[in-house]
N, C-alpha and C positions, 0 to 999 in steps of 0.2 A: 812809342807814344803812349802817354798815360795822363790821368787826371793828376794835377800837381798840388792841389790843395783842397781844403774843406773836408767834409765828412766822407766823401768818396775817393779821397786821395789814394793814388796807386792803382786804381782801376784801369786796365789797359783799354785803349781805343782801337777799334778795327777800321781799316780803310775800305774794306770790301773791294769790289771790282770796278769802282768808278774811275773813269778816265780823266786824266789831267788834274786830279785833286792834289793840291799842295798843302798838306796839313800844317797848321800853325805849330811851331816848335814848342816843346815843353818850356824852354828857357824864355821865349817871347811871352807865352801866356803867364808865366810866373811874374815877369816884369809888369805886364799890363795889370794883372789883378792886384799886385802889390801897390800900384799907383791908384787903383780905384778904391781899395780899402772898404770903408763903410758904405759906399754907394751900392754895393752888390746885395747884401741881405734885404729881402723883401722887394727887390726890383722886378719890374716887368722888362723882359729882354727879348730883343729881336736879333737872330743870328742870320744875316743875309749872306748869300753865297756860302752856305753852311759847310759844304764838303763833308767832313767826318762829324761835324757838330762839336768840335773840340771847344770852341769858345762858349757856346751855349751850355754845354755839359759842365764845363768848369764853373760857370755861373750857378747852375743848379747845385753843384757840390758845395758851393760857398754860400748858399742860402737864398738865391733868387727865387721869387714867388712863382714866376712863370717864364717859359721860353717858347718862342715860336721860331722854328727852323724853316728857312726858305732856301730851297735847292731845286735845280732843274733836273738833274740826272736821277733816274729811277734807282740805279745802283748805289748812288750816294745816299739817297733817302733810306734805302734798305739798311745801309751801314749805320746811319744815324739812329734808326729805330732800334737796332741791336745794341748800339752804344748807350742809348737812352734807357733801355730796359736794364742793362747792367748797372748803370749809375743809380737809377731809382730803386733797384733791388738792394744795392749797397746802402742807400739812404733809408731803407725800410718803407718805401712807397708812401712818403708823407702826403697826407690829404691836402695840405696847404701848398703843395708844389705841383705844377702841371707842365706838361710838354705837349706841343702840337706841331704839326708838320704841314707845309704847303709846298707842293711840287709845282713850281712855276719859275719863270724867268725872273730873277731878282730885280732886274732893271724895269720890269713892268709891275712890280708888286705894289699894291695899294691896300690901305687899311684905314678904318675910322679910328682904330686904337692908336694911342700915342705911347711910346716906350721910354723907359728911364735910361736904358742902355741899348745901344745898337752896335753890334759887332759886324763889320764888313771886311771880308777877306777874299776879294775877287781875284781871279787869275790876273797876274801882273800885266800881260798884254792887253786884256780887256780894261783894266784899270787905267792904263796909259791912254787908251782911246776914249774912255767914257768917264773920266774923273769928274768933270763938271756935273753931268747928269746924276752920278752916284751921290755926290755931295748934296745936290738939290733934293734928291729923293729922300735921303736920310734926314735932312733938315726938316722936311715936311712930316716925318714920322716921330720926331723926338717930342717928349713931353716939354711943356713950357714952364710949368711950375710944379715941383722944382725943376730947374733946367736939366734936361737929359744930356747924355754924353754919347758921341759917336766915337768908336774906337776903330780906326781904319788901318788895317795892316797893308803895308805898301813897300815897294822897293826903297831902299835908303836914299837913293839919289833923286827920287821924285819930289819935286817942289809943289806944294799945294797952292792952287790959285786963290785969288780973292773969291770968297763964296759967302753964302748966308751963315756960315759957321766961323767961330773964332777958334784958333788953335791954342790949346792950353798947355800941351806938353808933347814932346817927341821922344820916343824910346827906341833904342837899337842903334844899328850901324848906318853908315852913309854910302855904302857901295851900291852899284846898280843891281846886284843880285842879292844883296844883304837885306834881310827883313828888318823893317822898322815899323813902329806903330805910332800913329798920331792920335791924340785924344783931343776931340773938338767938342764945342758946345754952342748953342745959340747965344748970341750976345745979350 
C-alpha cells in the first residue's frame, strides 16, 4: 500500500498493529481521486474511521490544505502519525498544509468546522448497522458553500437509503465483499 498520486506519490503506508483495519486499496483511492480532480487542492478534509489514514494522506499529497484524522484505536493513530510524518517529509513540510488527529469514536465526532471533503471508510459490519447515522453525521459536517463531498467506501452491494445527501457517483464493483465508493453531496 502506497500513496498513488500527487507530490508524495510512491510513499509506502504502514498499517501498524491496529486490529480490524481494512486499508483502502490503491486502486480504489486512484479511482476516487481521479473523480474528485480539482476539488482536492486547497480543501479542508476530514478522514473519518481513518485506519491507516490512506485517504487523508492521499489528499495531502494532492494538495489538500488540511486534514483531520478521526480514529478510535491508539495503534491506528500511531500508524497514521508515522505515515503523516513520512508524507509531510516527502512534501518538504509545507507551512500551508496541516494534519491533526482526534482519537475518538467517529460516530460521536462533533466539530464546529465544516469540511470540503469527508472520507468515511468504516468497518463494513459497522457500516451495515449504522449507515443512516453515518450519513447524517457526515451531512452535518460538510461545507454548504461551496458544497462539500462525502466519499463513502462501502461494500458494493450496499444500497444507500434516502438521506440528507444526494448520490453523485458510484465507483467500483457490486459484490458483497467488493469495495465501492459513493460520492455524495448536500442537495
